[in-house]
TORLOKE-241936 format. One record per atom (N, C-alpha, C): residue in three letters; x, y, z. Coordinates in pm, whole numbers, padded with zeros to 5 digits, always signed. Layout:
<recs>
ALAXYZ...
</recs>
This chain:
<recs>
VAL+04046+03242+01869VAL+03930+03306+01806VAL+03914+03259+01663ASN+04029+03252+01592ASN+04023+03207+01453ASN+03971+03064+01442ASN+04016+02978+01535ASN+03970+02839+01533ASN+03820+02830+01559ALA+03771+02912+01651ALA+03628+02912+01681ALA+03549+02961+01560TYR+03601+03062+01492TYR+03532+03115+01373TYR+03528+03011+01263LEU+03642+02943+01242LEU+03646+02840+01138LEU+03549+02727+01169SER+03542+02686+01296SER+03449+02580+01336SER+03305+02623+01309HIS+03273+02749+01342HIS+03138+02800+01316HIS+03108+02801+01167LEU+03208+02844+01087LEU+03189+02850+00942LEU+03167+02712+00882GLN+03244+02613+00929GLN+03228+02476+00879GLN+03090+02421+00913HIS+03045+02450+01036HIS+02912+02403+01077HIS+02804+02464+00990ARG+02820+02592+00958ARG+02720+02662+00877ARG+02718+02605+00735ILE+02837+02581+00679ILE+02845+02523+00544ILE+02780+02386+00541HIS+02808+02303+00644HIS+02749+02168+00652HIS+02597+02176+00660SER+02546+02269+00742SER+02402+02284+00758SER+02337+02326+00628GLU+02398+02424+00560GLU+02339+02473+00435GLU+02347+02368+00326THR+02452+02284+00328THR+02463+02175+00230THR+02351+02074+00250ASN+02322+02040+00376ASN+02212+01946+00404ASN+02079+02002+00358GLN+02057+02132+00379GLN+01932+02193+00334GLN+01920+02188+00184THR+02034+02214+00115THR+02032+02209-00031THR+01999+02070-00081MET+02060+01967-00019MET+02033+01828-00061MET+01889+01791-00036THR+01830+01843+00073THR+01689+01816+00100THR+01601+01875-00009MET+01633+01998-00052MET+01556+02061-00158MET+01570+01986-00289ILE+01693+01936-00317ILE+01713+01857-00438ILE+01629+01730-00434SER+01623+01666-00315SER+01542+01546-00300SER+01395+01575-00325ILE+01345+01689-00271ILE+01206+01724-00291ILE+01178+01752-00438LEU+01270+01827-00502LEU+01252+01856-00644LEU+01254+01728-00726GLY+01339+01632-00685GLY+01342+01503-00753GLY+01209+01432-00745SER+01139+01446-00632SER+01008+01385-00617SER+00908+01445-00713PHE+00912+01579-00727PHE+00820+01643-00821PHE+00848+01598-00963VAL+00978+01587-00998VAL+01015+01541-01132VAL+00962+01400-01154PHE+00978+01314-01052PHE+00931+01177-01064PHE+00780+01170-01087LEU+00705+01245-01007LEU+00561+01242-01020LEU+00517+01294-01156SER+00584+01395-01206SER+00550+01449-01337SER+00575+01347-01446ALA+00687+01272-01432ALA+00720+01173-01533ALA+00631+01050-01523LEU+00598+01013-01399LEU+00524+00889-01378LEU+00377+00905-01412PHE+00314+01009-01358PHE+00172+01028-01379PHE+00150+01131-01489GLN+00135+01086-01611GLN+00122+01176-01723GLN-00022+01210-01755GLN-00115+01149-01683GLN-00255+01175-01708GLN-00324+01208-01577GLY-00441+01271-01586GLY-00515+01308-01466GLY-00520+01458-01452GLU-00590+01505-01353GLU-00615+01646-01336GLU-00528+01708-01228GLY-00415+01647-01199GLY-00326+01705-01099GLY-00340+01634-00966LEU-00247+01663-00881LEU-00240+01596-00752LEU-00345+01651-00657SER-00425+01563-00601SER-00527+01607-00506SER-00460+01659-00379PRO-00526+01750-00303PRO-00463+01806-00183PRO-00422+01702-00082SER-00501+01595-00072SER-00462+01489+00021SER-00521+01359-00027ILE-00458+01248+00012ILE-00509+01116-00021ILE-00518+01037+00108LEU-00617+00949+00111LEU-00641+00877+00236LEU-00530+00778+00264SER-00465+00793+00375SER-00365+00698+00420SER-00431+00610+00525ARG-00362+00500+00555ARG-00415+00405+00651ARG-00425+00473+00786ARG-00545+00483+00838ARG-00577+00535+00970ARG-00555+00684+00984ALA-00525+00756+00878ALA-00503+00900+00890ALA-00505+00962+00752ALA-00528+01094+00745ALA-00520+01165+00619ALA-00378+01212+00600VAL-00308+01157+00497VAL-00170+01192+00471VAL-00167+01278+00346SER-00099+01391+00351SER-00095+01479+00235SER-00024+01411+00120ALA-00068+01438-00002ALA-00008+01378-00120ALA+00137+01423-00136LEU+00169+01542-00097LEU+00306+01589-00107LEU+00397+01509-00018SER+00352+01482+00106SER+00434+01404+00200SER+00459+01265+00146THR+00355+01203+00092THR+00370+01069+00037THR+00468+01070-00078ALA+00460+01174-00164ALA+00549+01183-00279ALA+00694+01195-00235VAL+00721+01282-00139VAL+00858+01306-00097VAL+00918+01184-00031ILE+00838+01119+00055ILE+00889+01003+00127ILE+00905+00883+00035GLY+00806+00862-00052GLY+00801+00735-00123GLY+00862+00733-00260SER+00874+00847-00328SER+00904+00840-00470SER+01043+00883-00509THR+01120+00942-00419THR+01251+00990-00458THR+01340+00878-00506SER+01321+00757-00452SER+01406+00646-00490SER+01384+00605-00635LEU+01271+00646-00694LEU+01244+00613-00833LEU+01285+00724-00929ALA+01326+00839-00876ALA+01358+00951-00963ALA+01463+00916-01067PRO+01575+00848-01031PRO+01672+00811-01133PRO+01614+00718-01237ALA+01529+00622-01194ALA+01467+00531-01289ALA+01377+00607-01385ALA+01305+00705-01332ALA+01217+00784-01417ALA+01298+00865-01518ALA+01415+00912-01476ALA+01499+00990-01565ALA+01548+00905-01682ASN+01573+00776-01656ASN+01620+00687-01761ASN+01508+00629-01845ALA+01384+00653-01803ALA+01270+00588-01867ALA+01259+00625-02013ALA+01296+00748-02047ALA+01276+00794-02184ALA+01357+00714-02284THR+01464+00646-02239THR+01550+00574-02332THR+01520+00425-02336GLU+01423+00381-02261GLU+01391+00239-02257GLU+01247+00216-02297ASP+01229+00119-02389ASP+01095+00091-02440ASP+00998+00052-02331LYS+01045-00030-02237LYS+00953-00083-02137LYS+00901+00025-02042THR+00971+00136-02035THR+00927+00241-01945THR+00853+00353-02018LYS+00827+00334-02147LYS+00747+00431-02222LYS+00600+00401-02195ARG+00553+00446-02085ARG+00418+00416-02039ARG+00372+00532-01953SER+00244+00538-01933SER+00189+00642-01846SER+00106+00577-01737PHE+00091+00648-01628PHE+00019+00596-01513PHE-00090+00694-01472ARG-00200+00637-01429ARG-00311+00717-01377ARG-00307+00711-01225ARG-00297+00827-01163ARG-00296+00829-01016ARG-00439+00813-00964TYR-00456+00746-00854TYR-00586+00732-00791TYR-00618+00856-00708PRO-00744+00893-00698PRO-00780+01007-00614PRO-00754+00981-00467SER-00753+00856-00426SER-00717+00819-00289SER-00642+00687-00293ILE-00563+00664-00190ILE-00483+00542-00185ILE-00571+00418-00182ARG-00529+00316-00255ARG-00591+00184-00248ARG-00495+00091-00176PHE-00541-00030-00146PHE-00463-00119-00061PHE-00465-00260-00118ILE-00348-00317-00135ILE-00337-00456-00180ILE-00303-00544-00060ALA-00373-00657-00048ALA-00340-00761+00049ALA-00261-00867-00026ALA-00131-00880+00007ALA-00042-00965-00071ALA+00014-01079+00012LEU+00039-01191-00056LEU+00103-01308+00003LEU+00230-01339-00074GLY+00338-01366-00004GLY+00461-01401-00072GLY+00579-01390+00021ASP+00694-01436-00026ASP+00818-01426+00050ASP+00854-01278+00062PRO+00861-01225+00185PRO+00890-01082+00199PRO+01024-01040+00143ASN+01117-01134+00128ASN+01250-01101+00077ASN+01261-01113-00074SER+01153-01153-00139SER+01156-01173-00284SER+01104-01051-00359SER+01152-01036-00480SER+01104-00929-00568SER+01014-00985-00679SER+00992-01115-00677SER+00903-01178-00775SER+00856-01310-00717GLY+00750-01364-00777GLY+00698-01491-00730GLY+00570-01528-00801SER+00494-01615-00740SER+00366-01659-00795SER+00260-01647-00687GLY+00134-01671-00725GLY+00026-01671-00626GLY-00053-01543-00618SER-00032-01449-00711SER-00105-01323-00702SER-00254-01338-00728GLU-00294-01456-00774GLU-00438-01481-00789GLU-00508-01489-00653THR-00430-01503-00546THR-00487-01507-00411THR-00483-01370-00343TRP-00430-01270-00410TRP-00419-01137-00352TRP-00552-01063-00360GLY-00568-00965-00273GLY-00692-00888-00269GLY-00668-00739-00284LEU-00776-00667-00309LEU-00768-00522-00326LEU-00883-00454-00254TRP-00848-00353-00173TRP-00949-00263-00118TRP-00940-00131-00193ARG-01048-00087-00249ARG-01048+00039-00323ARG-01063+00159-00229ASP-01106+00133-00107ASP-01115+00236-00004ASP-01048+00183+00121ASP-01005+00273+00208ASP-00944+00231+00334ASP-01047+00152+00414PRO-01021+00022+00437PRO-01122-00061+00505PRO-01129-00038+00656GLY-01025+00024+00714GLY-01023+00043+00859GLY-01136+00131+00910PRO-01147+00255+00863PRO-01255+00343+00912PRO-01394+00292+00883ARG-01407+00200+00788ARG-01538+00143+00753ARG-01564+00013+00830GLY-01471-00021+00919GLY-01481-00149+00989GLY-01564-00144+01116VAL-01575-00259+01179VAL-01651-00276+01303VAL-01559-00347+01403TYR-01548-00292+01522TYR-01462-00354+01623TYR-01515-00493+01660LEU-01420-00582+01689LEU-01457-00717+01730LEU-01556-00717+01846LYS-01535-00628+01941LYS-01622-00622+02059LYS-01764-00580+02024ASP-01781-00519+01906ASP-01914-00471+01865ASP-01980-00562+01761TYR-01922-00680+01741TYR-01973-00769+01637TYR-02122-00799+01655ASP-02162-00841+01775ASP-02303-00878+01797ASP-02396-00760+01773ARG-02356-00645+01821ARG-02445-00528+01817ARG-02451-00462+01679ARG-02339-00461+01609ARG-02334-00382+01486ARG-02329-00464+01358LEU-02308-00595+01370LEU-02306-00681+01251LEU-02410-00793+01261LYS-02395-00878+01360LYS-02484-00994+01371LYS-02630-00952+01382SER-02657-00848+01460SER-02796-00804+01479SER-02852-00732+01356ASN-02767-00704+01260ASN-02811-00633+01139ASN-02792-00719+01015ASN-02814-00849+01031ASN-02803-00944+00920ASN-02665-00939+00854ASN-02563-00916+00935ASN-02423-00914+00891ASN-02391-00800+00794VAL-02470-00695+00798VAL-02443-00576+00716VAL-02386-00467+00808ALA-02267-00419+00774ALA-02200-00318+00855ALA-02265-00181+00834PRO-02249-00089+00930PRO-02302+00047+00913PRO-02252+00114+00785ALA-02131+00078+00740ALA-02077+00137+00618ALA-02133+00075+00491GLY-02213-00033+00507GLY-02281-00090+00391GLY-02225-00221+00339TRP-02105-00261+00381TRP-02050-00386+00332TRP-02106-00504+00411THR-02099-00623+00353THR-02157-00743+00413THR-02048-00832+00471PHE-02065-00870+00595PHE-01973-00959+00664PHE-01986-01099+00608ASP-01871-01161+00574ASP-01870-01297+00521ASP-01823-01392+00631PRO-01911-01471+00692PRO-01873-01558+00803PRO-01766-01660+00766SER-01753-01692+00637SER-01656-01793+00595SER-01519-01734+00562ASP-01511-01601+00554ASP-01386-01538+00514ASP-01388-01393+00563TRP-01352-01374+00689TRP-01359-01238+00745TRP-01220-01190+00786TRP-01202-01060+00775TRP-01070-00999+00786TRP-01064-00903+00905VAL-00949-00900+00968VAL-00929-00812+01084VAL-00799-00735+01065GLU-00799-00607+01108GLU-00678-00527+01102GLU-00618-00511+01241GLU-00509-00435+01251GLU-00426-00435+01371GLU-00491-00379+01496HIS-00598-00300+01479HIS-00664-00243+01597HIS-00783-00328+01644GLY-00804-00442+01577GLY-00918-00526+01614GLY-01045-00487+01543LEU-01034-00424+01429LEU-01149-00389+01347LEU-01174-00497+01244ILE-01296-00547+01238ILE-01336-00637+01131ILE-01353-00554+01005MET-01289-00598+00897MET-01293-00523+00772MET-01375-00597+00667SER-01411-00525+00564SER-01474-00589+00449SER-01373-00683+00384THR-01424-00789+00322THR-01337-00882+00248THR-01293-00815+00119PRO-01163-00812+00090PRO-01118-00745-00033PRO-01163-00820-00158GLU-01177-00746-00265GLU-01207-00809-00393GLU-01079-00871-00450PRO-01091-00968-00540PRO-00970-01022-00604PRO-00894-00912-00677LEU-00762-00915-00668LEU-00680-00813-00734LEU-00689-00829-00885PRO-00732-00727-00958PRO-00736-00735-01105PRO-00596-00760-01161ARG-00586-00856-01253ARG-00457-00893-01311ARG-00456-00884-01463LYS-00554-00816-01519LYS-00559-00791-01663LYS-00580-00643-01687SER-00540-00597-01804SER-00560-00458-01841SER-00599-00450-01988ILE-00630-00330-02034ILE-00669-00307-02172ILE-00564-00219-02239ASN-00513-00263-02353ASN-00423-00182-02432ASN-00500-00063-02486LYS-00460+00058-02449LYS-00539+00176-02485LYS-00536+00207-02634GLU-00438+00151-02705GLU-00429+00175-02849GLU-00503+00069-02929THR-00481-00058-02895THR-00544-00166-02971THR-00676-00214-02911LYS-00701-00175-02784LYS-00821-00217-02711LYS-00821-00367-02680GLU-00708-00431-02696GLU-00698-00573-02667GLU-00673-00596-02518VAL-00717-00711-02471VAL-00695-00748-02331VAL-00550-00793-02314VAL-00482-00735-02218VAL-00344-00770-02188VAL-00343-00855-02060PRO-00277-00972-02062PRO-00283-01062-01945PRO-00192-01021-01831GLU-00182-00892-01804GLU-00106-00842-01690GLU-00154-00701-01657LYS-00122-00657-01536LYS-00160-00524-01493LYS-00049-00468-01406GLN-00026-00337-01416GLN+00082-00274-01342GLN+00027-00169-01246TYR+00082-00170-01126TYR+00041-00077-01021TYR+00164-00006-00966VAL+00146+00118-00922VAL+00251+00189-00849VAL+00226+00166-00701VAL+00324+00103-00633VAL+00304+00063-00493VAL+00416+00118-00406THR+00386+00130-00278THR+00485+00176-00181THR+00448+00126-00042GLY+00549+00120+00044GLY+00526+00091+00185GLY+00533+00218+00267ASP+00536+00333+00198ASP+00547+00464+00262ASP+00675+00474+00344ARG+00781+00412+00291ARG+00913+00422+00356ARG+01014+00472+00253ASP+01099+00385+00200ASP+01205+00430+00109ASP+01176+00406-00039ILE+01094+00306-00069ILE+01081+00263-00208ILE+00938+00280-00258THR+00928+00342-00375THR+00805+00343-00454THR+00842+00282-00589THR+00767+00184-00634THR+00805+00113-00756THR+00682+00060-00828VAL+00706-00009-00938VAL+00597-00065-01018VAL+00585-00214-00990LEU+00466-00255-00956LEU+00432-00397-00936LEU+00357-00446-01059THR+00405-00555-01118THR+00335-00620-01229THR+00275-00751-01179VAL+00145-00767-01197VAL+00079-00895-01167VAL+00023-00949-01298ARG+00032-01079-01315ARG-00009-01140-01442ARG-00124-01238-01421ASP-00191-01265-01531ASP-00308-01352-01527ASP-00273-01493-01482ASP-00148-01534-01504ASP-00107-01668-01460ASP-00069-01673-01312GLY-00081-01559-01243GLY-00053-01555-01100GLY+00086-01509-01064THR+00175-01496-01162THR+00309-01448-01131THR+00308-01298-01105TRP+00408-01252-01031TRP+00418-01110-00998TRP+00565-01072-00988GLU+00594-00944-01008GLU+00730-00896-00989GLU+00733-00747-00960LEU+00832-00705-00884LEU+00856-00565-00854LEU+00976-00517-00935GLU+00968-00397-00986GLU+01081-00344-01061GLU+01196-00303-00970LYS+01167-00279-00845LYS+01271-00241-00750LYS+01231-00288-00611GLY+01330-00335-00535GLY+01304-00373-00397GLY+01235-00508-00382SER+01204-00541-00259SER+01138-00666-00225SER+00996-00640-00177LEU+00921-00747-00158LEU+00785-00734-00107LEU+00786-00665+00030TYR+00886-00695+00110TYR+00899-00628+00241TYR+00916-00478+00224ASP+00993-00436+00124ASP+01021-00295+00103ASP+00897-00213+00070VAL+00797-00277+00011VAL+00675-00205-00026VAL+00557-00241+00064THR+00588-00307+00176THR+00486-00338+00276THR+00476-00223+00376HIS+00355-00180+00404HIS+00336-00077+00506HIS+00330-00147+00641LEU+00438-00138+00716LEU+00453-00221+00836LEU+00350-00195+00945PRO+00307-00069+00968PRO+00206-00049+01073PRO+00073-00117+01041CYS+00046-00141+00914CYS-00080-00207+00876CYS-00064-00358+00892ARG-00146-00416+00975ARG-00149-00561+00989ARG-00284-00610+00942SER-00286-00724+00877SER-00410-00774+00820SER-00407-00926+00814ALA-00519-00988+00847ALA-00528-01133+00839ALA-00671-01174+00807ALA-00680-01284+00734ALA-00810-01345+00707ALA-00830-01461+00804TYR-00951-01473+00855TYR-00986-01580+00948TYR-01097-01664+00885ARG-01074-01795+00878ARG-01164-01883+00804ARG-01188-02012+00882GLY-01301-02075+00854GLY-01332-02203+00916GLY-01474-02210+00966ASP-01528-02332+00973ASP-01667-02353+01014ASP-01692-02312+01158THR-01590-02323+01242THR-01606-02287+01384THR-01543-02152+01415CYS-01512-02078+01314CYS-01443-01950+01330CYS-01545-01838+01348ALA-01535-01765+01459ALA-01632-01660+01488ALA-01564-01546+01562PRO-01606-01420+01537PRO-01543-01305+01602PRO-01548-01309+01754MET-01654-01369+01811MET-01662-01370+01958MET-01555-01458+02023ASN-01483-01538+01941ASN-01374-01620+01995ASN-01245-01541+02014ALA-01240-01418+01963ALA-01117-01340+01969ALA-01089-01292+02111ASN-00962-01286+02147ASN-00919-01228+02274ASN-00887-01081+02248LEU-00969-00993+02300LEU-00954-00851+02271LEU-00824-00795+02327LYS-00763-00865+02424LYS-00637-00819+02481LYS-00521-00835+02383ASP-00542-00909+02273ASP-00438-00929+02173ASP-00422-00807+02081PHE-00508-00710+02096PHE-00506-00591+02010PHE-00479-00467+02094PRO-00412-00364+02036PRO-00362-00357+01898PRO-00236-00440+01878VAL-00207-00467+01751VAL-00091-00548+01714VAL+00025-00454+01679LYS+00144-00487+01724LYS+00262-00405+01699LYS+00299-00408+01550PRO+00353-00299+01497PRO+00397-00297+01357PRO+00495-00411+01327GLY+00468-00484+01221GLY+00554-00594+01181GLY+00525-00726+01246ALA+00442-00727+01351ALA+00411-00853+01421ALA+00300-00928+01348GLU+00292-01058+01377GLU+00185-01138+01319GLU+00053-01107+01388MET-00055-01126+01315MET-00188-01110+01372MET-00216-01224+01469PRO-00300-01200+01571PRO-00326-01302+01673PRO-00400-01424+01617VAL-00375-01537+01681VAL-00453-01658+01654VAL-00589-01642+01722ILE-00694-01683+01654ILE-00829-01682+01712ILE-00879-01826+01716GLN-00925-01867+01829GLN-00967-02006+01850GLN-01072-02047+01746GLY-01051-02164+01687GLY-01145-02218+01589GLY-01125-02166+01448CYS-01022-02083+01428CYS-01002-02020+01298CYS-00870-02064+01234ALA-00872-02077+01103ALA-00749-02088+01026ALA-00711-01945+00986LYS-00592-01902+01027LYS-00550-01764+01005LYS-00450-01755+00891GLN-00463-01651+00811GLN-00365-01621+00708GLN-00329-01473+00713ASP-00202-01445+00744ASP-00155-01307+00746ASP-00126-01259+00604TYR-00152-01131+00581TYR-00125-01069+00451TYR-00043-00942+00472ALA+00049-00917+00379ALA+00117-00788+00375ALA+00023-00686+00312VAL+00033-00560+00358VAL-00050-00454+00304VAL+00037-00356+00227LEU+00004-00333+00100LEU+00077-00243+00014LEU-00011-00122-00018PHE+00045-00002-00011PHE-00027+00116-00058PHE-00019+00121-00210VAL-00130+00148-00276VAL-00134+00156-00421VAL-00167+00299-00462LEU-00076+00363-00533LEU-00093+00504-00568LEU-00157+00524-00705GLY-00144+00425-00794GLY-00200+00440-00928GLY-00177+00315-01009GLU-00211+00322-01137GLU-00196+00207-01225GLU-00158+00253-01365ALA-00098+00159-01440ALA-00059+00189-01578ALA-00184+00200-01665VAL-00180+00293-01760VAL-00293+00308-01854VAL-00241+00304-01997
</recs>
């Protein structure tokens, strides 16, 4: 009987310890967000996640706890004496680079969607009816670019992203700074700061490009004079998380990693 009681007591202590550590992790996320985002009107109830509405609290707990220690040390380091403005909804970076690297070049080829491009997209099967017949203007208002069109993992044609801004303004001197910083995450273990510079170089303060890639999001640009949506094999969609986007006959394909962007330095 005593052995059974001791076993029960040990199990209870272990369970309560795990609950306590979970609460500490959640509190660490709140501390991180408070330290990181020093401006704005507070956390919105929810922010648009890829293909679904994800609560801001869930994103914070999952993505930001790994930065809590860095945020705690920020007060003692000059480079971390900065503030960030959170976006009202998630933005999306289309990035190219070695997934195992934490720095590189070529960010001048990266793109930015300020809104989730998936829900605003048009399925490949509906190209003739919803794009071509409407002078290449999608129901959501964006214009299809026949020379540079993008598709996501479910077979939705998306708007072409704008070039990723790589300059910022010093809020004190009002001078143009040849770099820009974003808070990025793959909605997994790591949330960190991405710096992109006007010369095309980029670096992450923590983790690799793979670590901040949202794996379920697949994205590719299709280009070429003979490249057309009707050449796509609809059976190739949806694409599995982490897999390459399908080849489309007559097209030069370029796969891009998709990063969630939570805010930017101000």
